[in-house]
N, C-alpha and C positions, 0 to 999 in steps of 0.2 A: 576336039571331039572325044578325047579320052574319058572325060567325066561322064558324058552321055553314054558312051559304050559301057562303062563300068556299071552305071545304074541299070542299063538294059540287061546286062548279064545277071544282076541280082533279080530282076523281074522274071527273066526266063527261068530261073531256078526255083521260083516260088512254088511250093507244093500244091497250093490250092488258092484260087481267087474266088471268093464267094460273092454273091450278088444279093443286095438287100436295099431297102429304103434308108437304112442306116449306112451311110457311106463307109467304106473301109479307109484306113489311114496308113500312109507310108511316110516315114521319116526319110527325107532325101539327103540330110546332112547339114553341117555347118561349114562356114568358111574357116580357114586356118586361124584367122584372128578372132574368131568367135562373133563377129559383128553380124553376119548374115545366117539365116536359117531358112530351109526350104522344106516343104512337105507337099504331098499329093493326097487328094481324096478321090475315091473312085468307086464304081459300082454299076449296077444295072437298074434302071428305073422300073418301078412297079407300073403296071398298066401298059405303058408303051413297050417295055422290054428293050429300050435303047441303052447301050452302054455309054458311060460318061467318065471323064477324068479331068480334074482341075488341079493346077499347080500354082502354089503361092510361094514367093520368095520375100522374106521379111527382113527389113533393116532394123535390127534390134536396138540400135542407138536412137533411131528416130521413131520407133514403133510405127512404121509405115511400110507399104509395099516397096520393094527395091526395083520393081518393074511391073508392068501390067500383068494381072493374073492370066494364066492360060486356061481356057475352058474349052473342052472338046466334048461334043455330043454327036455320036454316030446315029443317024436316023435309019437304023436297021436293027432288027432283033438279033440278040446274041446271048450266048450262055454265060459269058464272062466279059470282063472289061479289058482284056489284054490289048486288043487293037487300039482302043481309045487311049490306054495308058502310053503305048508306044508313040502314038501321034502327039499326045500332050508333051512327052519328053522331047520329041524332035522340035516342036514349036518353042519350048521353053529353053532349049539348049543355049541360045545367046545370053539370056538373062542368068542362067546357072553359071555360065562361064565367066561373065563379068563379075558376078558376086563371089566367085571362087568356091562354089559349093563342092564339097568332096563327099562321096558316098562312104569314105573311110572314116569320116568324122561325124558319126551319128550321136555321140554323147552317151550318157548313162541315164537309163530310165529310173527315176526315183519313186515314181508312183504311177499306177495304172488301174483304172476302174472300167473294164470293158462293158459295152452296152448289153452284153449277154448276162451280166450279173442280175440277180433277181431282187436286189435291194432298192432299185429305183435310181434316179439320177444322183450322182455323187456331188454333194454340195460342200463337203469337207474332204481334205486330203491331209494325212499325217505321214511324215517321212523324215529321214535323216539325210543330210547331204552326202555323207560318205559311209561306207560299210562299218568302219571302225568307230563311228559315232552313234550307232543305233542303240547301244546300251546306255548312252549318256543323255539324260533328259535335258541337259543344257543346250544340246544341239538338235532337239526335236522340233521340227517345223510343223505348224498347222496352218493350212491354207483354207480359207472360208469364202464361199461364193454366196452372194445374195442377188436377188433380182428385183426390178421395180419397173412400173410403167414408164415409157419414154417415147416421145414423139419421133417419127421417122420411119425408116424401113419402107417396105413396098407391100403394104397391106391392102387386101380387098376392102373396098369401102363398105361392104355389107358384113364384114367379119365381126363376130361378137366380141372378140378380144383384139386389142391393139398390140403393137409391138412392145416388147420389154427389153430393157437393157440390163447389164450386170455390173457388179463390183467385186473386187477381190481384196480380202484382208489377210494378213499373216501374223502369226505369233511364233516366236522362237523361245524355247526354254519353258520353264514352269511358272515364272513370275511375271514375265513381260506381258503387257497388254497387246491387243491387236493393233496393227498399223495398216492403214489403207495403202494398197499398192497400185490399184487401178480402178477407175470409175468411167463407165461409158458417159460421154457427153451427148451423143446422138446415136441413132441406129442407122447405119448406112444401108442403102437399097440392096447392096450385095448380100445382106443377110435375109432378104425377103421380109418376112414378118415373124421374127423369132418370139416364141412364147415360153420355151423351156431351155434351160442351160444346165450343163453338168461339167465337172472337172474330169476330163478324160485321162490325162496323164501329165506328169511333170518330168521334163528332160533337162539334164545338166550337161553343158558343154565343158569338157576338160581339155585345156591346151596340151598339145603334144610336148614331150619332154624337151624338144629342141626349140620350142617357141620362145619368142622374146619375152622379156619381163613385163612388157606392156599388155600382153595378152591375158585377159582376165577370165575367170570362171563365169559362165553364163547360165542362168536358169530360165526355162521357158515353160509356161503352162499352156497346154493344149485344151481348149474349151470346146465341148460338143454342144451344139445348139439345134433345136428343132423348130420347124415352122409348118403350119397346116398345108397339106397338099391333097391330091386327089384321093389317096387311100390312107389317110392318117397323117402322121408327122414324118416329114423328111428331116434327117439329121445330118449335119455337116460340121466342119471344124474351123476354128480360128486359133491363132497363136498369140500369146501375150508375154512379153519379156517381164521377168520378175527381178526385183531387187530385194531379196529376203533380208529381214532385220538381223543384226548381229546379236549373239546371245549375251545376256548380262552375266557378270561375274557371280560366282556362287550359285546356289540353287534356290 
């Protein structure tokens, strides 16, 4: 239970938990070997005023859930989502323990485009993997998101728009072309009926200094997606493991 208690301590010390149809995001950490990553999305629903919290643990090697997602919706009005968050953490504790998730291993945030920015959904992200590489164009990564119609999802049969999927391409350096990293093959019902996507953030896991040589650096893109709801778009999150291309020699 030490992992759960440590995460609850972080939540208790949070200065402010805001509520909106754009869910808030919390990085719950990686496993020491970098294989697993966990996050929480939470907020208070518009209209009903009910607080919710969902926890996802991702197996980055398989690009699949490491256990069933935990979804908590408290059917009572609340000003914030603290109670739902605590309930979700209690329910997710066995999966977090099995995956070895540590709140001390949250990695380094390489890029973040919060939904409060007035430039619209971020479809490109430019960043360097390490601070000392930021002035070297050979190590500059560009992540590009594109969307396209795709069957699936859980769309209202009378909806004017169907579900959309997304793809991620990356380029490293100034001369290398884009490489396809990820393409949706289907839209799962868990995304409801997504019509808008954005790159929310990119997170890099860095192994502890005492980690084995087999422990590798891991990059994860957090994608924010929106689907039609009662009062506009509901926005939620998903995580995609990245294998960024290596830079070419020279410029």
